[in-house]
Steps between C-alpha positions, in 0.01 A plus 500: 500500500791644307765309305764495777251356753410227250868411452556475877190285540604267216855474639364408844271235357778329306753497785271355767532125543177296488423304815543129445269243661810319630607818679162525672507134604855535633407811701187336642716213626644738762174664611402250773843353565538124485125444448483693173839359398371145534173581320677665205748211484220241491313695231809546284656152530214326318492736204641355177676830429612572857718802557836451669478865606172451687613168645821657631316785672238262642767278657700798624183656648419174678844473658504872582157469665634243744804720569262790569325292767830459686607863449157620615586408856767771512317810628486803269812418295352168387177662385693775321716245316188306400327814371801616300572161341129449429465830312833461316428144386149582377642794304790301352277209398241734347766690307635177348822462697601152616667628816673232706492561874834383641485132608121477449531569126755220462261250659213625288706447185559136595126429529389659173 
């Protein structure tokens, strides 16, 4: 490996953000809808150093999971909306963003 390749490799290593355990827990809250949201919430609420970030995403995932049940009855469009929001919310939680879904995010904030 020459010097320029080493510099690029070192630059890449220093700019990448380490994955935080809270980010993983927040992302997992969305994986199985309201079920995983409730499980993550129950795990996190009893910790002495509980994370507001994880709690927020767990509550938001729980509410969103129930909304998905209702939306799922709309043929094709409902399933597409569920798939898109599911992927986007897992990505945003994993990347460390506390994204508030309109209306649902406001309720989630109240319960954290």
